[in-house]
N, C-alpha and C positions, 0 to 999 in steps of 0.2 A: 504493500500500500504506500509506504514511504517513497519507494522508488517511482511509482506511478505519479505521485504528487510532485516529485522532483522533476520528472520528465515533462510533465504538463507545465510546471512553473518555468522550466528552462525554455520550453517552446513558446510560452506566452511572453517571455522576456526577450525573445530573439532580437527584436528591433532595438530594444534598450541595450542588449549585449553588444550589438553591432557598434553602437555609439561609444559605449564604455570600454569594450574589450577588443576591438579589432587591433588596436595598437598594443594593448596589454598582452594579448596572446604572443605577439612577437617580442614584446618587452621581456616576458618571462620565459623565453625559449631556453632550452637546456644548455646551449653553448654560449649563451649571453653572459658577458662579464658584468659584475657589479662595479660601475664606475660613475663618475659625476654626470655623464651624459644620460645614463639610464635613470638616475635619481631625478634629474631635471625633467625628463620626459614623463616620469611617473607623477611628479608634482603637478605638471600642467594638466595631465589627464584627470587627476583627482579634482582639481579646481573646476574644470569644464564639465564634470559629471553632475553638477548641481549639489555637491557635497558642502559647498561654502568655503570661503577662504580660510577662516579660522580653524575649522575642522581639518582642512587639508594641511595647513601649516603644522598643527599639533601632531598629526599622523606622520608627516614627513620628518619631524624632529626625532620621533622615536625610531622610525625606519632608518634614518641616516646613522644613528648611533648603533643600531643593530647590524647594519650592513658591514661594519668593520669585522664582525665575528662570523660572517656568513661566507660561503663559498660559491653558491649558485643563485641565479635569479629566481629559481623555483623556491628556494628557502626564503627568499625575500617575500615572495607571494604569500607564504604561510604567515609571516609576520604581519603583512598587510591585512589579511583576513582577521587575525586576532585583534588588530587595532580597530577595524571597522565594526567588529562585534561589540566593542566597548561603547560604541555610540548609542546602543540600545539599552533602555532600562532593564534591570534584571527581570527575567521572565517569571511570572507567578505560575502556579499549577493551573492547567487548563480548566475552565469552569463553564462548560456549555449549558449546564442546567441552572436556571435562575435560582438564587438563594431565597428570594422573597416571592410571594404570590399575591398580586401580579408583580412581575419585575417590569419596571417602566424604563424604556430607553427613549431619550429625546434625540432626534437626528437633525443635525444642523449642517450648513454649508452653503456656499455661493451657488446660485443657479448655474446649471451647465456642467457641474462637477460629476454628475452621475448619482446624485443624492437619492432620488426617488427609486432609480433602478437598484441601487445598493440596498436600500430599505426593503424593496420587494424581494430581493434574493435572500436577505437575512430572514424574512418572514417564511420563505419557502424552506430554508434550511431547518428552521425550528418546527414547522408543521410536519416535515419528514421525520422529525424526532418524536412525533405524536404529541406535540405540545399544542395547546390552544393559543392562537395568536390573534390579537386585535390591532388594527391599524387606525390611527387617528389623523384626519386630514386637516392639520392646522395651518397649511399654506392656503389661506382662503382668498388670497389676492389674485389668483389666476384660476379660472375655471378649468383650464387644461391640466393644471397640476392635480386637481381633485379627480378629474377623469382618468388621468394616467395612474394615479394611486389606486383607484377603484379596480382598474384592470389587473394590477399586481395583487390586490387583495383577493380577487376572484381566482387568479392563477394559484395562489398560495392556500386557497380555501381558508382564508382568514376573515374574521369579523371586521366590519368597517363602520366607522363613525364619521359623519361629515355634517356640516351645516351648509347653508347656501353661500354662494360666492359673496365675499365682502363682509362676512360675519366676523365676530370677534375671535381671533385665533386662540386666545387663552380659554375662552368658553368651550371651544371644541376639545381642547386638551383636557379640560376638567371633566367634560361629559364622557370622553373616551375612557378615562380612568375609572369614573363612576360605573360605567357599563361593564368594564373589565372586572371590577369587584363583584358586581351582581351576577356575572356569568361564569365565574370561576376560571377566568383567563390566566394563562401562565405568563405570557409576554405581551406587553403593550409597546408598540412602536409609534412614536409621535413624529410625523413629518412637520417641517417648519419652512417658512419662506426663506429665500436666499437671494434677495436683491443685493446690489453692490455693497460690499462690506464697508465701504467708506461712508454709508448713510447711517448716521447715528440712530435714527428712528427704528431701524431694523434691530439694532442691538437692544434697544429699550423694549421692543416687542418680544424678543426672545427671553429677556429677563422676566417679563410679565407671564409668558407661557410657563416658564420654569416655576415661578411662584404659584401659579394656578394649579399645576400638577401636585405641588407640595401641599396645597390646601385640601385636595381630594385624598391624598395618601401621604401620611407623614414619612419623611425620609426619601420620597421620590422627587425627581427622577433618580433612579439608582445609577444610571449611566447617561452621560452626554457625549454622544459619538459624533465627531466631525468628519465629513467626507471631503477629501481634497483631490483635485485633479493633478496628477503627476506632471502632465505636459506643461503646466503653468510655471514649473520650476520654483525659483526663489520667491515668486509672488504667492505661492501656496503657503510658504512659511509666514509671510506677513499677514495673510488672511487668518491663519491658525492662531497667531499671537493675539489678534484683535478679538476673535471669538472666545479665546481662552480667558481673556481679561473680562469679557462680558458675562459668560455663563459657566466658567470653570469646567472646561472639557475634562473628560476622564479617559477617552481613547480616540484613536484616529483610524479611519479607513482611507486608503490611497488607491484611486482608480486610474484606469487608462495607462497602466504600465506595459500594455501590449502595443502601444503606439511608439511615437518617437520621443517618449519621456526619457530622462536621464536618471538612472537608478539611485544616484547619490542623494536625491531629494528625500528619499525614505529615511536615510540615516540622519540627514540634516534636521528634519522635523522631529524625529524621536529624541535626538540629543538636545535640541534647543528648548523644547517644551518639557522634556523628561516625562513623556507620556508613552504608553504602550501603543504600538501599531497593532490593531486588532485584526484588520482584514486588508488584503490587497487584491485589486482587480486586474486580472491578466487576460481577459477575454470576455466574450458575450454570454456564454452559458452560465448556469448557476454554479457549476463546478469551478468556474474560473474566478469566483469570489472565494479566495482561499484564506483560511485562518493563518495569520502571519507567523512565520518561524524565521528568526533573524539568521541563524546559521544556514538554513536551507536556502534562504534568499541570497546570501553572500556567495555561497557555493554555486548557485545557479547563474549568478552574474559573472563569476571569475573563472569557473572551470570549463 
């Protein structure tokens, strides 16, 4: 199973690998000597991978020191993997089953990141685990958003709570949690609006939704998951920082890694915010929304 996951991840990341590793494969070839030229090339590749200048410099400092005791470029590659792994917060034990019932997850992110699709796939994953799922349509600003979410709810055989277009998003969230309590639901997924992150009114709206969820169920939302589009690079990081400041994110999902995204952004976000990457999207199918494993991800990018 792990091998199949790795193969699918590697295939999904093929375009990302092309950007990050075309030169790295040559860089770490068996007969390559460790010299200043190699280290300079590696530094440039790390910076252009969307890892961020600070992260790249810190990694290069460690690698440059380690290089003096190494003989081959392949040994250097192992050191690079270890340093990349340090960017990610220590992984907790996997917890697919919700601890509380209902377990409420508020899903946030800028429009166009794949937020609704990701939410729908999460719903499907949990209904396949025989859990009862309810989706709340708190993006009431666009009729299309409600319609798209309803399609995903039907696909996932999930319950669905909506109000009319233009209704109070916080009221929808409150009603969704109330319905979930009455129906014995395991997981509640609350969709939210994602207009431009520079608009302060959106952040105030998200705070209101979060408070409304807490009024219905003490301690909720139990998770605030932000969906980021990997192809937006460092802009995704600035988005995440603003959302984190507003609603205190607990985890991240990164989508569109099957396109021309540069894989370094995954490490940059995890390290900057010190938040777990919960899911990554490497394709269109439900199986392509994978539970994130840092070691598997780094191996898929660099091997």
